[in-house]
C-alpha positions as CSV (number, residue, x, y, z in Angstrom):
1,M,34.1,44.6,-8.3
2,V,31.0,45.5,-6.3
3,R,31.4,48.5,-4.0
4,F,29.3,48.4,-0.9
5,S,27.7,51.6,0.4
6,D,28.4,52.9,3.9
7,E,24.9,51.5,4.8
8,D,25.8,48.1,3.4
9,N,29.1,48.0,5.3
10,A,27.4,49.0,8.5
11,F,24.8,46.3,8.0
12,I,27.4,43.6,7.2
13,K,29.4,44.5,10.3
14,Q,26.2,44.6,12.5
15,R,25.6,41.0,11.4
16,G,29.1,40.1,12.7
17,S,30.3,39.5,9.1
18,D,33.5,40.8,7.5
19,P,33.1,42.9,4.4
20,S,36.2,41.5,2.8
21,V,34.8,37.9,3.3
22,V,31.5,39.0,1.8
23,S,33.4,40.4,-1.2
24,E,35.2,37.1,-1.6
25,Q,31.8,35.4,-1.6
26,L,30.7,37.7,-4.4
27,D,33.8,36.7,-6.4
28,N,33.0,33.1,-5.9
29,F,29.7,33.5,-7.6
30,K,31.4,35.0,-10.6
31,K,34.3,32.6,-10.8
32,G,32.5,29.5,-9.5
33,F,34.1,26.7,-7.4
34,P,36.5,24.3,-9.0
35,Y,35.8,20.5,-8.9
36,L,37.9,18.5,-6.7
37,E,40.2,16.1,-8.6
38,I,39.7,12.6,-7.3
39,I,42.6,10.2,-8.0
40,Q,40.9,6.9,-7.1
41,A,38.2,5.6,-4.8
42,A,39.3,4.6,-1.3
43,N,38.5,0.9,-0.6
44,V,39.5,-1.8,1.8
45,G,43.3,-2.2,1.8
46,K,43.7,1.0,-0.1
47,G,42.6,3.8,2.2
48,V,39.8,2.1,4.2
49,I,40.8,0.1,7.3
50,Q,38.8,-3.0,8.0
51,L,38.8,-4.3,11.5
52,N,38.2,-7.9,12.5
53,D,36.7,-8.6,15.9
54,E,40.0,-9.1,17.6
55,Q,41.4,-5.8,16.3
56,A,38.2,-3.9,17.2
57,N,38.4,-5.2,20.7
58,Q,42.0,-4.2,21.0
59,F,41.2,-0.7,20.0
60,I,38.2,-0.7,22.4
61,D,40.5,-1.8,25.2
62,F,43.0,1.0,24.4
63,F,40.2,3.6,24.3
64,E,38.9,2.4,27.7
65,K,42.4,2.5,29.2
66,M,42.9,6.1,27.9
67,S,39.4,7.0,29.2
68,S,40.3,5.8,32.7
69,K,43.3,8.2,32.6
70,G,41.0,11.2,32.3
71,I,40.8,12.2,28.7
72,S,37.7,14.4,28.1
73,L,35.0,13.1,25.8
74,L,32.2,15.1,24.1
75,K,29.5,14.3,21.6
76,F,28.6,16.9,18.9
77,V,25.2,16.6,17.2
78,P,24.1,18.9,14.4
79,A,20.3,19.2,15.2
80,S,19.3,22.5,13.7
81,G,17.6,21.1,10.6
82,A,13.8,21.3,10.3
83,A,11.9,18.0,9.8
84,S,9.7,19.6,7.1
85,R,11.5,17.7,4.3
86,M,10.6,14.4,6.1
87,F,7.0,15.2,5.5
88,K,7.1,16.3,1.9
89,S,4.8,13.6,0.6
90,L,2.3,14.3,3.5
91,F,2.2,18.0,2.8
92,S,1.6,17.2,-0.9
93,A,-1.3,14.9,0.0
94,K,-2.8,17.4,2.5
95,E,-2.7,20.2,-0.2
96,K,-4.4,17.9,-2.7
97,L,-7.2,17.0,-0.3
98,E,-7.7,20.6,0.7
99,Q,-8.1,21.5,-3.0
100,G,-10.8,18.9,-3.4
101,S,-8.9,16.0,-5.0
102,D,-10.6,12.6,-4.7
103,E,-9.6,11.0,-1.4
104,S,-9.3,7.5,-2.8
105,E,-7.0,8.8,-5.6
106,V,-4.7,10.6,-3.1
107,L,-4.5,7.5,-1.0
108,Q,-3.4,5.4,-3.9
109,D,0.0,7.2,-3.8
110,K,2.5,4.5,-2.7
111,E,4.1,6.6,0.1
112,I,0.7,7.9,1.4
113,S,-0.9,4.5,1.3
114,Y,2.0,3.0,3.3
115,F,1.9,5.8,5.8
116,F,-1.8,5.3,6.6
117,K,-1.7,1.5,6.5
118,N,1.0,1.5,9.2
119,L,-0.1,4.5,11.2
120,K,-0.3,2.5,14.4
121,S,3.4,1.5,14.1
122,F,4.6,5.1,14.5
123,A,5.9,6.0,18.0
124,F,3.7,9.1,17.9
125,Y,0.4,7.2,17.3
126,D,-0.8,7.2,21.0
127,E,0.0,10.9,21.3
128,L,-1.9,11.6,18.0
129,E,-4.9,9.7,19.4
130,K,-4.7,11.6,22.7
131,I,-4.7,15.0,20.9
132,A,-7.6,13.8,18.6
133,G,-9.7,12.9,21.6
134,K,-11.2,9.9,19.8
135,P,-10.0,6.8,17.9
136,V,-7.8,7.8,14.9
137,Q,-9.8,5.4,12.8
138,E,-12.8,7.8,13.1
139,L,-10.8,10.7,11.6
140,S,-10.7,11.5,7.9
141,P,-7.3,11.3,6.1
142,L,-7.2,15.1,6.0
143,E,-7.9,15.4,9.7
144,V,-5.0,12.9,10.4
145,L,-2.6,14.9,8.2
146,D,-3.7,18.2,9.9
147,L,-3.1,16.7,13.4
148,V,0.4,15.3,12.4
149,L,1.7,18.3,10.5
150,T,0.1,21.4,12.0
151,E,-0.4,23.3,15.2
152,K,-3.8,21.7,15.5
153,G,-2.0,18.6,16.7
154,L,1.6,17.4,16.9
155,N,2.9,20.2,14.6
156,Y,5.6,17.9,13.3
157,G,5.8,19.8,10.0
158,S,7.4,22.7,11.8
159,L,9.5,20.9,14.4
160,P,13.2,19.8,14.2
161,K,13.9,16.1,13.9
162,G,15.3,16.1,17.4
163,L,11.9,16.7,18.9
164,L,10.0,14.0,17.0
165,L,9.0,10.8,18.7
166,F,11.2,8.2,16.9
167,H,11.0,4.9,18.8
168,K,8.4,3.0,20.9
169,Y,9.3,1.0,24.0
170,A,7.2,-1.1,26.4
171,N,7.3,1.7,29.0
172,G,7.0,4.7,26.6
173,T,8.5,6.5,23.7
174,R,11.7,8.4,22.9
175,T,12.6,11.3,20.6
176,S,15.8,11.2,18.6
177,F,17.2,13.8,21.1
178,E,16.7,11.3,23.9
179,E,18.2,8.4,21.9
180,H,21.4,10.5,21.5
181,I,21.5,11.0,25.2
182,V,21.2,7.3,25.9
183,E,23.9,6.6,23.3
184,G,26.2,9.2,24.8
185,A,25.8,7.6,28.3
186,R,27.1,4.3,26.8
187,Y,30.3,5.5,25.0
188,A,30.9,9.2,25.9
189,K,31.0,9.1,29.7
190,N,34.0,10.9,31.2
191,Q,36.0,9.5,34.1
192,T,34.0,11.7,36.4
193,G,30.7,10.2,35.2
194,E,29.8,13.3,33.2
195,V,28.3,12.8,29.7
196,K,28.8,16.0,27.7
197,I,26.7,16.4,24.5
198,H,26.4,19.5,22.5
199,F,23.5,20.1,20.1
200,T,23.4,22.8,17.5
201,V,19.8,24.0,17.2
202,S,17.9,26.7,15.4
203,P,17.0,29.9,17.4
204,E,13.3,29.3,17.2
205,H,13.6,25.8,18.7
206,Q,16.2,26.1,21.4
207,S,13.6,26.8,24.2
208,A,11.6,23.7,23.1
209,F,14.8,21.6,23.3
210,Q,15.6,23.0,26.8
211,T,12.1,22.3,28.0
212,H,12.3,18.7,26.7
213,L,15.7,18.3,28.4
214,S,14.2,19.5,31.7
215,Q,11.5,16.8,31.5
216,I,13.8,13.9,30.8
217,K,17.2,14.8,32.3
218,Q,16.7,13.3,35.8
219,L,15.2,10.1,34.4
220,Y,18.3,9.3,32.3
221,E,20.8,10.4,34.9
222,E,19.2,8.0,37.4
223,E,18.8,5.2,34.9
224,Y,22.4,5.3,33.6
225,G,24.2,6.6,36.7
226,V,25.6,9.7,34.9
227,K,25.6,13.5,35.1
228,L,24.3,15.0,31.9
229,I,26.1,18.1,30.7
230,I,23.9,19.1,27.7
231,S,24.7,22.4,25.9
232,F,23.3,24.1,22.9
233,S,24.5,26.6,20.3
234,Q,23.0,28.2,17.2
235,Q,24.5,28.7,13.8
236,K,26.2,32.1,13.9
237,P,24.7,34.9,11.7
238,S,28.4,35.8,10.9
239,T,28.6,32.5,8.9
240,D,25.6,33.3,6.7
241,T,26.5,34.0,3.1
242,I,25.4,36.7,0.8
243,A,22.9,35.9,-1.9
244,V,23.0,37.3,-5.5
245,T,20.6,37.8,-8.4
246,M,20.9,35.6,-11.5
247,D,23.2,38.3,-12.8
248,D,25.6,38.0,-9.8
249,E,24.6,41.3,-8.3
250,P,23.9,41.4,-4.5
251,F,20.3,40.3,-3.9
252,R,18.4,43.0,-2.0
253,E,15.3,42.9,0.3
254,N,12.3,45.2,-0.4
255,D,13.9,47.8,1.9
256,D,17.1,47.6,-0.2
257,S,19.1,45.8,2.5
258,L,21.5,43.0,1.5
259,F,20.0,39.4,1.8
260,F,22.1,36.7,3.6
261,R,21.2,33.0,3.9
262,P,22.5,30.3,6.2
263,G,25.7,28.8,4.8
264,G,24.8,25.1,5.2
265,H,26.3,22.6,7.7
266,G,29.8,23.9,7.0
267,A,28.9,26.9,9.1
268,L,28.9,24.6,12.1
269,L,32.7,24.5,12.0
270,D,32.5,27.7,14.0
271,N,30.4,26.0,16.7
272,L,32.7,23.0,16.7
273,N,35.7,25.3,17.0
274,D,34.2,26.8,20.3
275,L,34.2,23.4,22.0
276,D,36.9,22.0,24.3
277,A,37.5,18.2,24.6
278,D,40.2,15.7,23.8
279,V,37.9,13.5,21.8
280,I,34.8,14.7,19.9
281,Y,32.2,12.4,18.4
282,I,30.1,13.8,15.5
283,K,26.9,12.1,14.4
284,N,23.7,13.5,12.8
285,I,20.5,13.8,14.9
286,D,18.4,11.4,12.8
287,N,20.9,8.5,12.8
288,V,19.8,6.6,15.9
289,V,18.3,3.1,16.7
290,P,16.3,1.5,19.5
291,D,18.2,0.1,22.5
292,Y,18.2,-3.5,21.2
293,L,20.3,-2.5,18.2
294,K,22.6,0.0,19.9
295,Q,25.3,-2.4,20.9
296,E,27.0,-2.4,17.4
297,T,27.0,1.4,17.4
298,I,28.5,1.5,20.9
299,K,31.2,-1.0,19.9
300,Y,32.3,0.8,16.8
301,K,32.2,4.3,18.4
302,K,34.6,3.0,21.1
303,A,36.7,1.2,18.4
304,L,36.9,4.4,16.3
305,A,38.0,6.4,19.3
306,G,40.6,3.7,20.1
307,V,42.0,4.0,16.5
308,L,42.1,7.8,16.9
309,L,44.0,7.7,20.2
310,N,46.3,5.0,19.0
311,Y,47.5,6.9,15.9
312,Q,47.4,10.2,17.8
313,K,50.0,8.9,20.2
314,K,52.5,8.5,17.4
315,I,51.6,11.8,15.8
316,F,52.1,13.5,19.1
317,E,55.7,12.0,19.3
318,Y,56.5,13.5,15.9
319,Q,54.8,16.8,16.7
320,K,57.0,17.1,19.9
321,I,60.2,16.3,18.1
322,L,59.6,18.6,15.2
323,D,58.5,21.4,17.6
324,T,61.4,21.1,20.0
325,H,64.3,20.5,17.6
326,H,65.9,22.4,14.8
327,Y,65.9,20.6,11.5
328,Y,69.7,20.2,11.6
329,A,69.5,18.5,15.0
330,I,67.1,15.7,13.8
331,D,68.6,12.4,12.8
332,S,68.1,11.3,9.2
333,A,66.6,8.0,10.3
334,L,63.9,9.8,12.1
335,F,63.1,12.0,9.0
336,A,62.8,8.8,7.1
337,E,60.6,7.1,9.7
338,A,58.3,10.2,10.0
339,S,58.0,10.5,6.2
340,N,57.1,6.9,5.9
341,F,54.5,7.2,8.6
342,L,52.9,10.2,7.0
343,E,52.9,8.7,3.5
344,N,52.0,5.1,4.2
345,I,50.0,5.2,7.5
346,L,48.3,8.6,7.3
347,N,48.1,8.3,3.5
348,V,49.4,11.8,2.7
349,K,51.4,11.6,-0.5
350,P,53.7,14.6,-1.3
351,P,53.3,16.7,-4.4
352,S,54.7,14.8,-7.4
353,N,57.1,17.7,-8.3
354,Q,58.4,18.1,-4.7
355,Y,60.7,15.5,-3.3
356,Y,61.9,17.5,-0.3
357,T,65.5,16.6,-0.8
358,E,66.6,19.5,1.4
359,R,66.4,18.8,5.1
360,E,65.0,22.2,5.8
361,D,62.2,21.7,3.2
362,L,61.4,18.3,4.5
363,Y,61.3,19.6,8.1
364,Y,58.8,22.3,7.4
365,Y,56.7,20.0,5.3
366,L,56.5,17.3,8.0
367,K,55.9,19.9,10.7
368,S,52.9,21.3,8.8
369,K,51.4,17.9,8.0
370,F,51.7,16.4,11.5
371,N,50.6,19.6,13.3
372,R,46.9,19.3,12.3
373,P,43.6,18.1,13.7
374,I,42.9,14.4,13.3
375,R,39.7,12.6,12.4
376,I,38.7,9.0,12.0
377,C,35.7,8.6,9.7
378,G,33.5,5.5,9.8
379,M,32.6,4.4,6.3
380,V,29.9,1.9,5.4
381,K,29.6,-0.3,2.3
382,N,27.7,1.3,-0.5
383,E,24.3,-0.2,-0.7
384,G,22.6,2.5,-2.7
385,E,22.1,5.1,0.0
386,P,22.8,8.7,-1.1
387,G,25.8,10.6,0.3
388,G,29.5,11.4,-0.3
389,G,32.2,8.9,-0.1
390,P,35.9,8.2,0.6
391,F,38.4,9.0,-2.1
392,W,42.0,9.8,-2.7
393,A,42.0,13.4,-3.9
394,K,44.5,16.1,-4.9
395,N,44.8,19.0,-2.5
396,S,45.5,22.7,-3.3
397,D,49.2,22.2,-2.3
398,G,49.5,19.4,-4.8
399,S,49.6,16.6,-2.2
400,I,47.3,13.7,-2.3
401,S,45.3,12.5,0.7
402,L,42.1,10.9,1.8
403,Q,39.1,13.1,1.5
404,V,35.3,12.8,2.1
405,V,34.0,13.9,-1.3
406,E,30.4,14.9,-2.1
407,S,29.1,14.0,-5.6
408,S,28.6,17.7,-6.3
409,Q,32.4,18.2,-6.0
410,I,33.1,15.7,-8.8
411,D,33.1,16.6,-12.4
412,M,30.6,14.0,-13.7
413,G,31.1,15.5,-17.2
414,N,34.6,14.1,-17.2
415,D,34.5,10.4,-18.1
416,Q,37.6,9.6,-16.1
417,Q,36.4,11.3,-13.0
418,K,32.9,9.8,-13.4
419,S,34.5,6.3,-13.8
420,I,36.5,6.8,-10.5
421,A,33.3,8.0,-8.7
422,N,31.4,5.0,-10.0
423,N,34.0,2.6,-8.5
424,A,33.4,3.8,-5.0
425,T,32.7,0.9,-2.6
426,H,31.8,2.9,0.5
427,F,30.0,6.0,1.4
428,N,30.0,8.6,4.3
429,P,27.4,8.0,7.0
430,V,28.7,11.0,9.0
431,D,30.3,9.0,11.8
432,L,33.4,10.8,12.9
433,V,35.7,10.8,15.9
434,C,37.9,13.9,16.1
435,A,40.9,15.2,18.0
436,V,41.4,18.9,17.9
437,K,44.4,19.5,20.2
438,N,48.2,19.2,19.7
439,Y,50.6,17.3,22.0
440,K,50.7,20.2,24.4
441,G,46.9,20.2,24.8
442,E,46.5,23.4,22.9
443,K,43.4,23.6,20.6
444,F,43.9,24.0,16.9
445,D,42.0,26.9,15.2
446,L,39.8,24.7,13.0
447,L,39.0,27.5,10.7
448,K,42.6,27.4,9.4
449,Y,42.3,23.8,8.2
450,R,39.4,24.1,5.7
451,D,39.6,24.5,2.0
452,P,37.6,27.6,1.0
453,K,37.5,26.4,-2.6
454,T,35.2,23.5,-1.8
455,G,32.0,25.5,-1.3
456,F,29.2,25.3,-3.9
457,I,26.4,27.4,-5.5
458,S,22.8,26.5,-5.4
459,Y,19.6,28.1,-6.8
460,K,16.8,29.3,-4.6
461,S,14.1,31.9,-4.6
462,K,12.9,34.7,-2.3
463,D,9.6,36.6,-2.6
464,G,9.0,35.0,-6.0
465,K,12.4,36.1,-7.3
466,E,15.2,33.6,-8.3
467,L,18.5,33.9,-6.6
468,K,21.9,32.2,-6.3
469,A,22.9,31.0,-2.8
470,Q,26.3,29.9,-1.6
471,E,27.1,27.0,0.7
472,L,30.3,27.0,2.8
473,P,32.6,24.0,2.6
474,G,30.7,21.1,4.1
475,L,31.5,20.3,7.7
476,W,32.8,16.8,7.0
477,N,34.3,17.4,3.6
478,G,35.8,20.8,2.6
479,A,35.7,22.2,6.2
480,M,38.0,19.4,7.3
481,A,40.0,19.1,4.0
482,D,43.3,19.8,5.7
483,W,42.9,17.4,8.6
484,N,44.8,14.1,9.0
485,T,42.2,11.6,8.0
486,L,41.8,7.8,8.3
487,F,38.8,5.8,7.1
488,V,37.5,2.8,9.0
489,E,34.8,0.4,7.7
490,V,31.8,0.3,10.1
491,P,28.8,-2.0,9.8
492,I,25.8,-0.8,7.8
493,L,23.7,-1.4,11.0
494,T,25.3,1.7,12.5
495,F,23.7,3.8,9.7
496,N,19.9,4.2,9.9
497,P,19.0,7.8,9.0
498,V,15.5,9.0,8.9
499,K,15.0,11.1,5.7
500,T,11.3,10.5,5.2
501,I,8.5,9.8,7.7
502,N,8.2,6.3,6.4
503,D,11.8,5.5,7.2
504,L,10.6,5.2,10.8
505,L,8.7,2.1,9.7
506,R,11.9,0.3,8.7
507,K,12.5,-2.7,11.0
508,E,15.6,-0.9,12.4
509,H,13.3,1.8,13.9
510,Q,10.6,-0.6,15.2
511,P,10.4,-2.4,18.5
512,E,12.2,-5.8,18.7
């Protein structure tokens, strides 16, 4: 076991980290993380709820009825990721041109050719021309790439996705940050007219976000008749994870200090845990569409919230009964009803070797399973997009429940597990609606409902040296593994992420 020096322990504590947690992280490198055992893919009728229009409208009506009673709504948008990966192909082309590669050869690359051929269709084109001070057609390809990617121009290669111009309108353009504000005004407005949206951002970009907000806030408040309550937070240094050498020894900087890295989006569970609302929407910064396509997104966001509140109502009843009565005072019929609801509605199957024949055992089992946060996860039909998916999986306590599972969590070397994975019909677009309070209105401590065994190890480098890094359990998979979970099918139109610059040329991101 690694023993930290007094200097190491002081450094760890100064970062806000716990030395015992850091020791656990070091153990994880040596032991590795186990694969998650998937039992079967969740599909329509077997773990995935499919709503027809009538049902969707009923849930929307229920959501709007509850909203009018004053439940608090909040939208949570992870927006700290840099956009640099979006521009990988452009950076590559820029480097080749700078090194003297033949221009016509570089422009033959399919992605680069498509980018230049459709340059006028990007929302940032007019801004690009304005910065250039002359028609873009008069610029060389290298000059264009310099103006798009570097500080000489738009500096998009160093900005977060939230600050990039995504969509063009007759009267101007919008960043993805603005599009989330417009969306929020349509489905996350509180009874008081407030729209609360929380963005997680990186420290170096928070001031730019705040400046952008100050420029557009009044415009959208007047246009949509709302009061915008926009807040920001940063990933906490205390959630960073220690890095190790390829021999599993702590990786050290040149000054011999320990080296920590951000723990991935699972670290944002701490940020989510700090928020206070009855219903919290979660959606990634790059998954937005222009106004003419927003209606489907708004419809299903409200429907998912209606599903959440509908099932929460019954869960609250069980929470209250189990909380206010001793097990010997609860009627056997109610035990049977609650057990049936848990197993067949919430899809939580008890461990195969545990039948809870004793009333006391059953009481504590039901109490623990009902007294948890709830999430409704929108799932789209799998049409070849990358991402995790909905599965029935075995939990650490032996129970089986619905889980969002990333491909890295599945043992693809096991033919049976690989076959189950290949039978998946849906995947996870990161479209969640969450409830994080109990029937008394008390917040759950979300850190208690994650599965620490669902992290994973990746390989990186620092100062030319290879290292192993550790990702925390992902925000929508391992970090929420012990939540009550329901999957609802949502239309593919509600999922339009921007992973590369050319994704902005898809028809879903272009004007009507």
